[in-house]
C-alpha positions as CSV (number, residue, x, y, z in Angstrom):
1,M,172.0,166.4,62.1
2,P,174.2,169.4,63.0
3,A,172.5,172.6,64.1
4,S,173.3,175.8,62.4
5,T,175.4,176.9,65.4
6,G,177.9,174.2,64.6
7,K,176.8,171.9,67.5
8,F,175.6,168.4,66.8
9,L,171.9,167.8,67.3
10,F,170.3,164.5,66.7
11,H,166.5,164.4,66.0
12,R,164.1,161.6,66.6
13,P,161.0,162.7,64.8
14,E,159.5,159.2,64.5
15,L,159.7,158.6,68.2
16,A,158.0,162.0,68.8
17,R,155.2,161.1,66.4
18,R,154.6,157.8,68.2
19,I,154.4,159.5,71.6
20,V,152.0,162.2,70.4
21,D,149.9,159.6,68.7
22,R,149.5,157.8,72.0
23,L,148.7,161.0,73.9
24,T,146.1,162.3,71.4
25,G,144.4,159.0,70.4
26,D,145.8,159.0,66.9
27,S,147.1,155.4,67.6
28,P,144.9,152.3,67.1
29,F,144.6,152.0,70.9
30,G,142.8,155.2,71.8
31,A,144.1,158.2,73.7
32,E,146.5,157.9,76.7
33,P,146.4,161.4,78.1
34,T,149.1,160.7,80.8
35,L,152.4,159.2,79.9
36,C,155.2,158.5,82.4
37,L,158.6,158.0,80.8
38,T,161.9,157.2,82.6
39,A,165.5,157.0,81.6
40,P,168.8,157.7,83.5
41,R,170.0,161.3,83.7
42,R,172.0,162.7,80.8
43,T,170.8,160.2,78.3
44,G,169.0,162.7,76.1
45,K,165.4,163.0,77.5
46,S,165.3,166.8,78.0
47,T,166.9,167.4,74.6
48,F,164.2,165.2,73.0
49,L,161.4,167.0,74.9
50,R,162.6,170.4,73.7
51,H,163.7,169.7,70.1
52,D,161.5,166.8,69.0
53,L,158.4,166.4,71.2
54,T,157.5,170.1,71.5
55,P,157.7,170.7,67.7
56,E,155.6,167.7,67.1
57,L,152.9,168.9,69.6
58,D,153.1,172.3,67.9
59,N,152.5,170.7,64.6
60,R,149.3,169.1,65.9
61,H,148.1,172.5,67.2
62,I,148.7,171.7,70.8
63,G,150.3,174.3,73.0
64,V,153.1,173.2,75.2
65,V,153.8,174.2,78.8
66,Y,157.2,172.9,79.9
67,V,158.5,172.8,83.4
68,D,161.7,171.2,84.7
69,L,161.4,170.5,88.4
70,W,165.2,170.3,88.7
71,S,165.7,173.7,87.3
72,D,165.7,175.2,90.9
73,R,166.3,172.6,93.5
74,N,165.5,175.1,96.2
75,A,162.1,176.0,94.9
76,D,159.0,174.1,95.8
77,P,157.9,171.9,92.9
78,G,154.3,173.1,93.3
79,H,155.5,176.7,92.8
80,L,157.4,175.8,89.7
81,V,154.4,174.1,88.1
82,A,152.2,177.1,88.8
83,E,154.9,179.5,87.6
84,A,155.2,177.6,84.3
85,I,151.4,178.0,83.7
86,R,151.6,181.7,84.7
87,Q,154.3,182.3,82.1
88,A,152.3,180.5,79.4
89,L,149.3,182.7,80.1
90,R,151.5,185.8,80.0
91,R,152.9,184.8,76.6
92,A,149.5,184.0,75.3
93,D,148.1,187.4,76.2
94,G,151.1,189.3,74.9
95,L,151.4,193.1,74.8
96,P,148.0,194.0,76.3
97,V,148.9,192.1,79.5
98,R,152.3,193.6,79.8
99,V,150.8,197.1,79.5
100,A,148.2,196.2,82.1
101,R,150.8,194.8,84.5
102,S,152.9,197.9,84.2
103,A,149.9,199.7,85.5
104,G,149.7,197.4,88.5
105,L,147.0,195.1,87.1
106,S,147.4,191.3,87.2
107,K,143.9,190.0,86.3
108,V,143.5,188.8,82.7
109,G,140.0,188.4,81.3
110,V,139.4,185.2,79.5
111,G,135.9,184.8,78.0
112,A,133.5,185.4,80.8
113,T,136.1,184.9,83.5
114,A,139.0,186.8,84.9
115,I,142.2,185.0,86.0
116,D,144.5,186.6,88.6
117,I,147.8,185.4,87.1
118,D,149.8,186.1,90.3
119,R,147.6,184.0,92.5
120,I,147.3,180.8,90.3
121,G,147.6,177.8,92.6
122,Q,147.4,179.8,95.8
123,P,144.7,179.9,98.5
124,Q,141.7,181.9,97.2
125,G,143.4,182.1,93.8
126,A,142.7,180.4,90.5
127,T,143.1,176.6,90.5
128,L,145.3,174.9,88.0
129,T,142.1,173.7,86.3
130,D,140.9,177.4,85.9
131,A,144.4,178.5,84.7
132,L,144.8,175.7,82.1
133,G,141.2,176.2,80.9
134,A,141.9,179.9,80.5
135,L,145.1,179.1,78.5
136,M,143.0,176.9,76.2
137,D,140.4,179.6,75.8
138,R,143.0,182.3,75.1
139,T,145.1,180.3,72.6
140,G,142.3,178.3,71.0
141,K,144.6,175.2,71.4
142,R,144.6,172.0,73.3
143,V,147.4,172.0,75.9
144,A,150.2,169.6,76.7
145,L,151.9,170.0,80.1
146,V,155.4,168.4,80.1
147,V,156.9,168.0,83.5
148,D,160.5,167.0,83.4
149,E,162.0,165.3,86.5
150,A,158.5,164.9,87.7
151,Q,159.5,162.6,90.6
152,H,160.9,165.6,92.4
153,A,157.2,166.8,93.0
154,I,156.7,164.2,95.7
155,V,159.4,165.4,98.1
156,T,157.0,168.1,99.4
157,D,153.3,168.2,100.2
158,A,152.8,171.2,98.0
159,G,154.5,169.4,95.1
160,L,152.3,166.3,95.6
161,N,149.2,168.5,95.8
162,A,150.2,170.1,92.5
163,M,150.2,166.6,90.9
164,F,146.8,165.9,92.3
165,A,145.7,169.3,91.0
166,L,147.0,168.4,87.5
167,K,145.2,165.1,87.6
168,A,141.9,167.0,88.5
169,A,142.6,169.5,85.7
170,R,143.1,166.6,83.2
171,D,139.9,164.9,84.3
172,T,137.8,168.1,84.2
173,L,139.1,169.7,81.0
174,N,138.9,166.4,79.1
175,T,135.1,166.4,79.7
176,R,134.7,169.8,78.0
177,D,133.2,169.5,74.6
178,D,135.2,171.9,72.5
179,G,135.0,170.0,69.3
180,A,138.6,168.8,69.7
181,D,139.5,165.5,68.2
182,G,141.2,164.1,71.3
183,P,141.9,165.1,74.9
184,N,142.0,168.8,75.7
185,L,144.8,168.4,78.2
186,V,147.6,165.8,78.0
187,L,150.4,165.2,80.6
188,V,153.9,164.0,79.9
189,L,155.8,163.2,83.1
190,T,159.4,162.2,82.8
191,G,161.9,161.1,85.4
192,S,165.5,159.9,85.8
193,H,164.6,157.6,88.6
194,R,162.1,154.8,87.9
195,D,161.4,154.0,91.5
196,K,160.7,157.6,92.5
197,L,158.5,158.3,89.4
198,G,156.7,155.1,90.1
199,R,155.5,156.6,93.4
200,L,153.1,158.8,91.4
201,V,151.2,155.8,89.9
202,L,151.6,152.7,92.1
203,G,149.1,153.3,95.0
204,R,145.4,154.1,95.0
205,D,146.2,157.2,97.0
206,Q,148.6,158.5,94.4
207,P,147.6,161.1,91.8
208,F,148.1,159.0,88.7
209,Y,147.2,155.6,89.9
210,G,146.5,153.3,87.0
211,A,149.1,154.8,84.7
212,S,152.4,152.9,84.1
213,V,156.0,154.0,84.1
214,Q,157.6,153.1,80.8
215,D,161.2,153.1,79.7
216,F,162.1,156.0,77.4
217,P,164.1,154.6,74.5
218,L,167.8,155.3,74.8
219,L,169.9,156.6,71.9
220,G,171.3,153.8,69.8
221,R,173.6,153.0,66.9
222,D,171.8,155.4,64.6
223,Y,172.8,158.3,67.0
224,T,176.5,157.3,67.2
225,D,176.7,156.7,63.4
226,A,175.4,160.1,62.7
227,Y,177.6,161.7,65.4
228,T,180.7,159.9,64.1
229,A,180.0,161.0,60.6
230,W,179.5,164.6,61.7
231,L,182.8,164.5,63.7
232,N,184.8,162.8,61.0
233,G,183.7,165.5,58.5
234,R,185.5,168.0,60.8
235,L,188.7,165.9,61.4
236,A,191.8,165.2,59.3
237,A,191.6,162.1,57.1
238,D,194.2,160.3,59.3
239,N,192.5,161.2,62.6
240,R,189.0,159.8,62.2
241,F,186.8,157.6,64.3
242,D,185.5,154.1,63.6
243,P,181.7,154.0,64.0
244,A,181.6,150.6,65.6
245,A,184.2,151.6,68.2
246,V,182.3,154.8,69.0
247,Y,179.1,152.8,69.5
248,A,180.8,150.3,71.8
249,A,182.2,153.1,74.0
250,F,178.8,154.8,74.0
251,D,177.2,151.6,75.2
252,A,179.9,151.1,77.9
253,V,179.2,154.5,79.5
254,G,175.4,154.0,79.7
255,R,174.6,155.7,76.4
256,R,175.3,159.2,77.8
257,P,176.1,161.7,75.0
258,E,178.0,164.1,77.1
259,I,180.4,161.5,78.5
260,L,181.0,160.1,75.0
261,A,181.7,163.6,73.7
262,Q,184.3,164.1,76.4
263,I,186.1,160.8,75.7
264,L,186.2,161.5,71.9
265,K,187.5,165.0,72.5
266,D,190.3,163.8,74.8
267,I,191.4,161.2,72.2
268,A,191.2,163.6,69.3
269,L,193.2,166.2,71.1
270,D,195.7,164.1,73.0
271,E,196.3,160.9,71.1
272,G,194.7,161.1,67.7
273,A,192.2,158.5,66.5
274,G,194.7,156.1,65.0
275,E,194.3,153.7,67.9
276,L,190.7,154.6,68.4
277,R,189.2,151.2,69.3
278,T,191.8,150.6,72.1
279,A,191.6,154.2,73.4
280,L,187.8,154.4,73.4
281,S,187.5,151.1,75.2
282,A,190.1,152.2,77.8
283,G,188.5,155.6,78.2
284,A,185.0,154.1,78.8
285,Q,186.3,151.5,81.2
286,T,188.3,154.1,83.1
287,L,185.2,156.2,83.6
288,R,183.1,153.2,84.6
289,G,185.8,152.0,87.0
290,R,186.0,155.5,88.6
291,L,182.3,155.5,89.2
292,W,182.3,152.0,90.6
293,Q,185.2,152.9,92.8
294,D,183.2,155.8,94.2
295,Y,180.4,153.4,95.0
296,E,182.9,151.1,96.7
297,S,184.3,153.9,98.8
298,A,180.8,155.1,99.9
299,W,179.8,151.5,100.7
300,S,182.9,150.9,102.8
301,S,182.2,154.0,104.9
302,L,178.8,152.6,106.0
303,T,178.0,150.6,109.1
304,R,176.8,147.1,108.5
305,L,173.3,148.1,109.5
306,Q,173.3,150.9,107.0
307,Q,174.5,148.5,104.3
308,A,171.7,146.1,105.3
309,V,169.1,148.8,104.9
310,I,170.3,149.5,101.4
311,E,170.4,145.8,100.5
312,R,166.8,145.4,101.7
313,L,165.8,148.5,99.8
314,V,167.4,147.3,96.6
315,A,165.8,143.8,97.0
316,E,162.3,145.1,97.8
317,E,162.2,148.3,95.7
318,A,158.8,149.9,95.8
319,K,157.6,147.3,98.4
320,F,160.2,148.4,100.9
321,T,158.9,148.8,104.4
322,P,161.9,149.7,106.6
323,F,160.3,149.0,109.9
324,S,158.3,145.9,109.2
325,A,159.0,142.7,111.2
326,A,160.4,141.1,108.0
327,S,162.8,144.0,107.4
328,L,163.9,144.0,111.1
329,A,164.6,140.2,110.8
330,A,166.6,140.8,107.7
331,Y,168.7,143.5,109.3
332,S,169.3,141.3,112.4
333,A,170.5,138.4,110.2
334,A,172.8,140.8,108.4
335,V,174.5,142.3,111.5
336,G,174.4,139.1,113.6
337,D,172.5,140.8,116.5
338,A,169.0,142.0,117.3
339,V,168.1,145.2,115.5
340,E,165.2,147.4,116.8
341,V,163.4,150.3,115.2
342,P,165.3,153.2,116.8
343,S,168.6,151.9,115.3
344,V,167.0,151.6,111.9
345,Q,165.6,155.2,112.1
346,A,169.1,156.4,113.0
347,A,170.6,154.5,110.1
348,I,168.1,155.8,107.6
349,E,168.6,159.4,108.7
350,A,172.4,159.0,108.3
351,L,171.9,157.6,104.8
352,R,169.6,160.5,103.9
353,R,172.1,163.0,105.2
354,D,174.7,161.4,103.0
355,N,172.3,161.7,100.0
356,L,172.2,157.9,99.5
357,V,168.6,157.3,100.4
358,W,165.6,159.5,99.4
359,R,162.3,159.8,101.3
360,S,159.0,161.1,99.8
361,A,156.6,163.3,101.6
362,R,154.5,160.2,102.4
363,G,157.4,158.1,103.8
364,Q,158.3,156.1,100.8
365,Y,162.0,155.3,100.2
366,A,164.3,154.8,97.2
367,L,168.0,155.0,96.5
368,E,169.1,158.4,95.4
369,D,171.4,156.9,92.7
370,Q,170.1,153.9,90.9
371,G,173.6,153.2,89.6
372,M,174.5,152.1,93.1
373,A,171.8,149.4,92.9
374,E,173.3,148.2,89.6
375,W,176.8,148.2,91.2
376,L,175.5,146.3,94.2
377,K,173.9,143.6,92.1
378,A,177.0,143.2,90.0
379,R,179.3,143.3,93.0
380,R,178.3,139.9,94.2
381,P,175.3,137.6,94.3
382,P,173.5,137.3,97.6
383,E,175.5,135.0,99.9
384,G,173.8,135.4,103.2
385,P,174.8,137.8,106.0
386,E,178.3,139.1,106.4
387,P,180.0,139.0,109.7
388,A,178.7,141.4,112.2
389,Q,180.6,144.7,112.8
390,T,180.8,146.5,116.1
391,V,180.2,149.9,114.7
392,R,177.3,151.7,116.4
393,E,174.9,153.9,114.4
394,P,175.7,157.6,114.6
395,G,173.5,159.1,117.3
396,S,171.7,155.8,118.1
397,A,171.2,154.3,121.5
398,A,171.8,150.7,122.4
399,P,168.9,148.4,121.3
400,T,165.8,148.8,123.5
401,A,162.3,147.6,123.4
402,R,160.8,147.8,119.9
403,G,159.3,151.3,119.2
404,T,157.2,152.8,116.6
405,P,158.7,154.7,113.6
406,A,158.3,158.5,113.7
């Protein structure tokens, strides 16, 4: 439905209710206090978190702490998590805290304890468990911590430690008997990269081992029908859009609302909607073709070894071990010559510099853009190794005796 500002805003209250039911135990299957949800970027996750999930949590008397780990790419994710909790405590305490802080005081008394807000998550400061417990005490509410783009936490040791601290807080606070009908602390971790988000749950040494990464439902025909009706109500009678054509274009661009809006705006302003179905299809295919051309251009600029590394990463996904004997054999088959560890190291570093491959703080790898994996799979089925190229890796030496990865 349209917002009062004149912008279109589509609500999904039923989806929000189902998710909160799972978190709190109001579903038939008991509480699931940690949910990991993934969907591609710009498909509506953050809008849903702010405009649907947060209000539903509020309706259940659950306070929400929201943090977007992509809000400041230069800030350490651990700092962003701690800062979000600090801000929530400051809001909970209101004017008395602001007065105290203006006088140079940062400690806030909560029950029998005092929390130094400025030192939350720091050495000798309050732990995240202490801070979240204080927030519960101060507000009299259970707490939901929503971490958007949570996969970014694992690029630094501090960010990963913050995830372990949140897991510890969840386990500790959910053993408190506050008379609450359900968990005291629930966590919602969302991400735009399934492989990266999966690093938080797949290994026994990961903070949320045992949880599963689930697909966040993409917007569908109900969204485009509502959006089309809203647009048509603001257009001339001879310049209106066909709902079926709008949905087809939406699906073609990966169900991304912003891209659809741009296509519709261009058609309405430049051509009119009389030939909508043809224009929409052409616009969607043009955008898709432009993206795939970018992938083709990036791929063509790579050496054969760099391509082989990406092919192995796409095939192995979370099981990818770049320096294993099996991987080295696959690279060698692809380039037509023996490949040793130093050359693979140089190839991976070049791919990281070009923002094609991502590495976690614990040495796990994934493609930065999962769209490239889709393009690579659609480009051609595996047909065995391509002819070797004589391009040497940037900065790499000629193959030597097998080494050990750094």
